[in-house]
C-alpha positions in Angstrom: 0.0 -0.2 0.1 1.2 3.8 -1.0 0.4 4.6 2.9 3.0 2.1 4.0 5.6 4.9 3.2 4.1 7.0 5.9 4.1 4.1 8.3 4.7 5.2 12.0 3.0 2.5 13.8 4.6 1.3 16.5 7.6 4.0 16.2 8.7 5.9 19.4 8.4 9.6 18.6 10.0 12.2 21.0 8.5 16.1 20.5 10.1 19.1 22.2 7.3 21.7 23.1 4.7 19.0 22.3 2.3 20.1 24.9 0.4 23.1 22.3 0.9 24.6 18.8 2.8 22.8 16.2 4.0 20.2 18.8 0.5 19.3 19.9 -0.6 18.7 16.6 2.4 16.6 15.5 2.1 14.2 18.7 -1.6 13.9 18.3 -1.5 13.0 14.4 1.6 10.6 15.4 -0.6 8.8 18.1 -3.6 8.4 15.9 -1.3 6.7 13.9 -0.1 4.3 15.9 3.2 5.9 17.1 4.4 6.2 20.9 4.6 9.7 21.9 6.9 11.5 24.2 5.6 14.5 24.8 8.3 16.8 26.4 7.8 20.9 27.8 9.0 22.7 30.8 5.0 22.7 31.7 4.6 18.7 33.0 1.2 19.3 33.8 0.2 20.5 29.9 2.3 17.3 28.4 0.1 15.4 30.8 -3.3 16.7 29.9 -2.2 16.1 26.3 -0.9 12.6 27.1 -4.4 11.8 28.9 -6.0 13.2 25.8 -4.2 10.8 23.4 -4.8 8.2 25.8 -8.5 8.2 26.0 -8.4 7.9 22.1 -6.5 4.5 22.6 -2.8 6.0 22.2 0.0 5.7 23.9 1.8 8.5 25.2 4.5 9.5 27.7 4.9 13.2 29.6 8.2 14.3 30.2 9.4 17.5 31.8 12.2 18.9 29.5 13.9 22.6 29.5 15.7 22.4 26.3 17.9 25.2 27.3 19.1 23.4 30.1 22.5 21.3 28.9 23.0 18.9 31.7 19.2 17.7 32.0 18.7 16.6 28.5 20.6 13.3 28.8 18.4 12.2 31.8 15.4 13.0 29.6 16.3 11.1 27.1 17.6 8.1 29.2 13.9 8.6 30.6 12.0 8.1 27.5 14.2 4.9 26.4 13.9 3.4 30.0 9.9 3.4 29.4 9.8 2.9 25.4 13.0 1.1 25.1 14.3 3.5 21.9 13.5 6.4 20.0 13.2 6.2 16.5 11.7 10.1 16.0 13.3 13.1 17.4 11.4 16.3 16.4 13.3 19.4 18.0 10.0 21.6 17.8 10.8 23.7 21.3 11.4 27.4 21.0 11.3 30.9 21.6 10.8 34.4 19.9 10.7 37.3 21.8 11.1 40.7 20.1 13.6 42.8 21.7 13.0 46.7 20.4 16.9 47.0 19.5 19.9 45.1 19.1 21.7 47.6 21.4 18.6 47.0 24.1 19.3 43.2 23.4 20.5 41.8 27.2 22.9 39.0 27.3 20.0 37.4 29.6 17.5 37.5 26.8 20.5 36.4 24.1 21.3 33.3 26.1 17.7 32.0 26.6 16.9 32.7 22.9 20.1 30.6 21.8 19.8 28.0 24.3 16.1 26.9 23.5 16.4 27.4 19.9 20.1 26.3 19.2 21.9 24.9 22.0 19.4 22.4 23.2 18.4 21.2 19.8 22.4 20.5 19.5 22.3 18.5 22.6 19.4 16.3 22.1 20.5 15.5 18.4 23.8 14.6 19.6 22.2 12.6 22.5 19.4 10.7 20.5 21.5 10.2 17.5 23.7 8.3 19.0 21.0 6.3 21.1 19.5 5.9 17.7 22.8 4.6 16.0 22.7 1.6 18.8 19.2 0.5 17.5 19.3 0.7 13.8 18.9 4.2 13.2 15.8 7.1 13.2 15.2 10.2 12.0 15.2 13.5 13.5 13.5 16.5 12.4 14.1 20.2 13.3 11.9 22.7 13.4 13.3 26.2 12.0 11.9 29.3 11.0 11.2 31.6 7.8 13.4 34.1 10.4 16.4 32.2 9.7 15.8 33.1 5.7 14.6 36.1 5.7 15.7 37.8 9.1 14.7 41.3 10.4 15.4 43.5 13.2 12.5 42.7 15.1 14.1 39.1 15.4 17.9 39.2 15.0 18.9 36.7 17.4 16.0 34.6 17.0 17.2 34.6 13.3 20.5 33.6 14.0 19.7 31.1 16.2 17.5 29.4 13.7 19.7 29.7 11.0 22.5 28.1 13.3 20.1 25.4 13.5 19.5 24.9 9.4 23.2 24.6 9.3 23.2 22.0 12.7 20.8 20.0 10.1 23.3 20.0 7.2 26.1 19.2 9.7 24.5 16.3 11.8 23.2 15.0 8.7 26.8 14.0 7.4 28.1 13.3 10.9 25.3 10.7 11.3 24.4 9.1 8.0 26.7 6.4 8.7 24.6 5.1 11.5 21.3 5.3 9.3 20.4 8.5 11.3 19.0 11.2 9.0 18.6 14.5 10.0 16.3 17.2 7.9 14.5 20.3 8.8 11.1 22.1 8.3 11.5 26.1 7.8 8.2 27.2 9.1 6.1 30.5 8.3 3.2 32.3 10.0 1.0 29.6 11.8 -2.2 30.3 14.4 -0.6 29.2 17.2 -1.1 30.4 20.9 2.6 31.9 20.8 1.3 33.9 17.9 -1.9 35.0 18.9 -0.8 38.4 19.4 -1.0 39.4 15.6 -2.4 36.5 13.9 -5.4 36.8 15.9 -5.6 40.5 15.8 -8.1 41.8 13.3 -5.7 45.1 12.9 -2.4 43.2 12.6 -3.7 40.4 10.4 -3.9 42.0 7.2 -0.3 43.4 7.6 1.0 39.4 8.1 -0.8 38.1 5.1 -0.2 40.7 2.7 3.1 39.2 1.6 1.7 35.1 1.8 0.7 34.2 -1.3 -2.2 32.1 0.2 -3.3 35.2 1.8 -3.8 33.3 5.3 -1.6 32.2 8.2 -0.9 28.1 8.5 -3.1 25.7 10.8 -0.8 23.7 13.1 -2.1 20.7 11.4 -0.5 21.9 8.1 3.0 21.0 9.1 2.6 17.5 10.1 2.5 16.1 6.6 6.0 17.4 5.9 7.0 15.9 9.8 5.6 12.4 8.7 7.4 12.8 5.4 10.9 13.1 7.3 10.2 10.7 10.0 9.1 7.4 7.7 10.6 5.5 4.7 9.0 8.0 2.5 11.9 10.3 2.7 14.6 7.4 2.8 16.9 9.1 0.7 16.6 12.5 2.2 19.0 14.1 4.7 20.5 17.3 5.5 17.5 18.9 3.6 15.3 22.0 4.8 11.7 22.6 3.3 10.0 25.9 3.6 6.1 25.9 4.7 5.0 29.5 4.8 2.3 29.6 2.4 4.1 31.2 -0.5 6.0 34.2 1.5 7.0 36.9 -1.5 10.9 36.9 -2.0 
């Protein structure tokens, strides 16, 4: 069957930032397709709510506390997931933060560190840890969630753009490093989606026209619309694809 290409039944899928927005859409669909999902974020109670909803539908889910910016804690989180499920087949580095600073000069060291920690340092460490574990169990897939800001930066998102550009580079380099271990690493460059994190401007009727004006489809994305690309990178459908970034942004003007 054609659907065999996108088969995730029985796979263990670990998603950071999995309790809301794009991450929630991912774990919900992976679980619906028979995957065992690890929902990880800083707020354990929110992860547990999503896990409970998945279990109520007959799915298999594990909620874990994970602050991706805390380097020293990440090995234990990966180990918890493996202790529970025996392996990790797919890691989705989805957690991120994009605060706006008034100017580059007014960007504090604390804000700089937070943005880099969550958007680049954490994914770097998780990629290394998960890829090493995947290599020991026959391979796996890592999917990084980047942003259109990495390709089209603006003064409002200077540090965030730099961090996500680094994530794109991490994708290319780690794909080369772990290819021999049958671990593929790819990236989704996301445009504007209707999530709680973006609610301030995508759900504001005064700002929404300016948000959608450069988008060819003249709308923002629904979180469910990122799932197809994640499934592609997480399955045999993309078996000859690694080190690649695919852009999902509704057709933002050049």
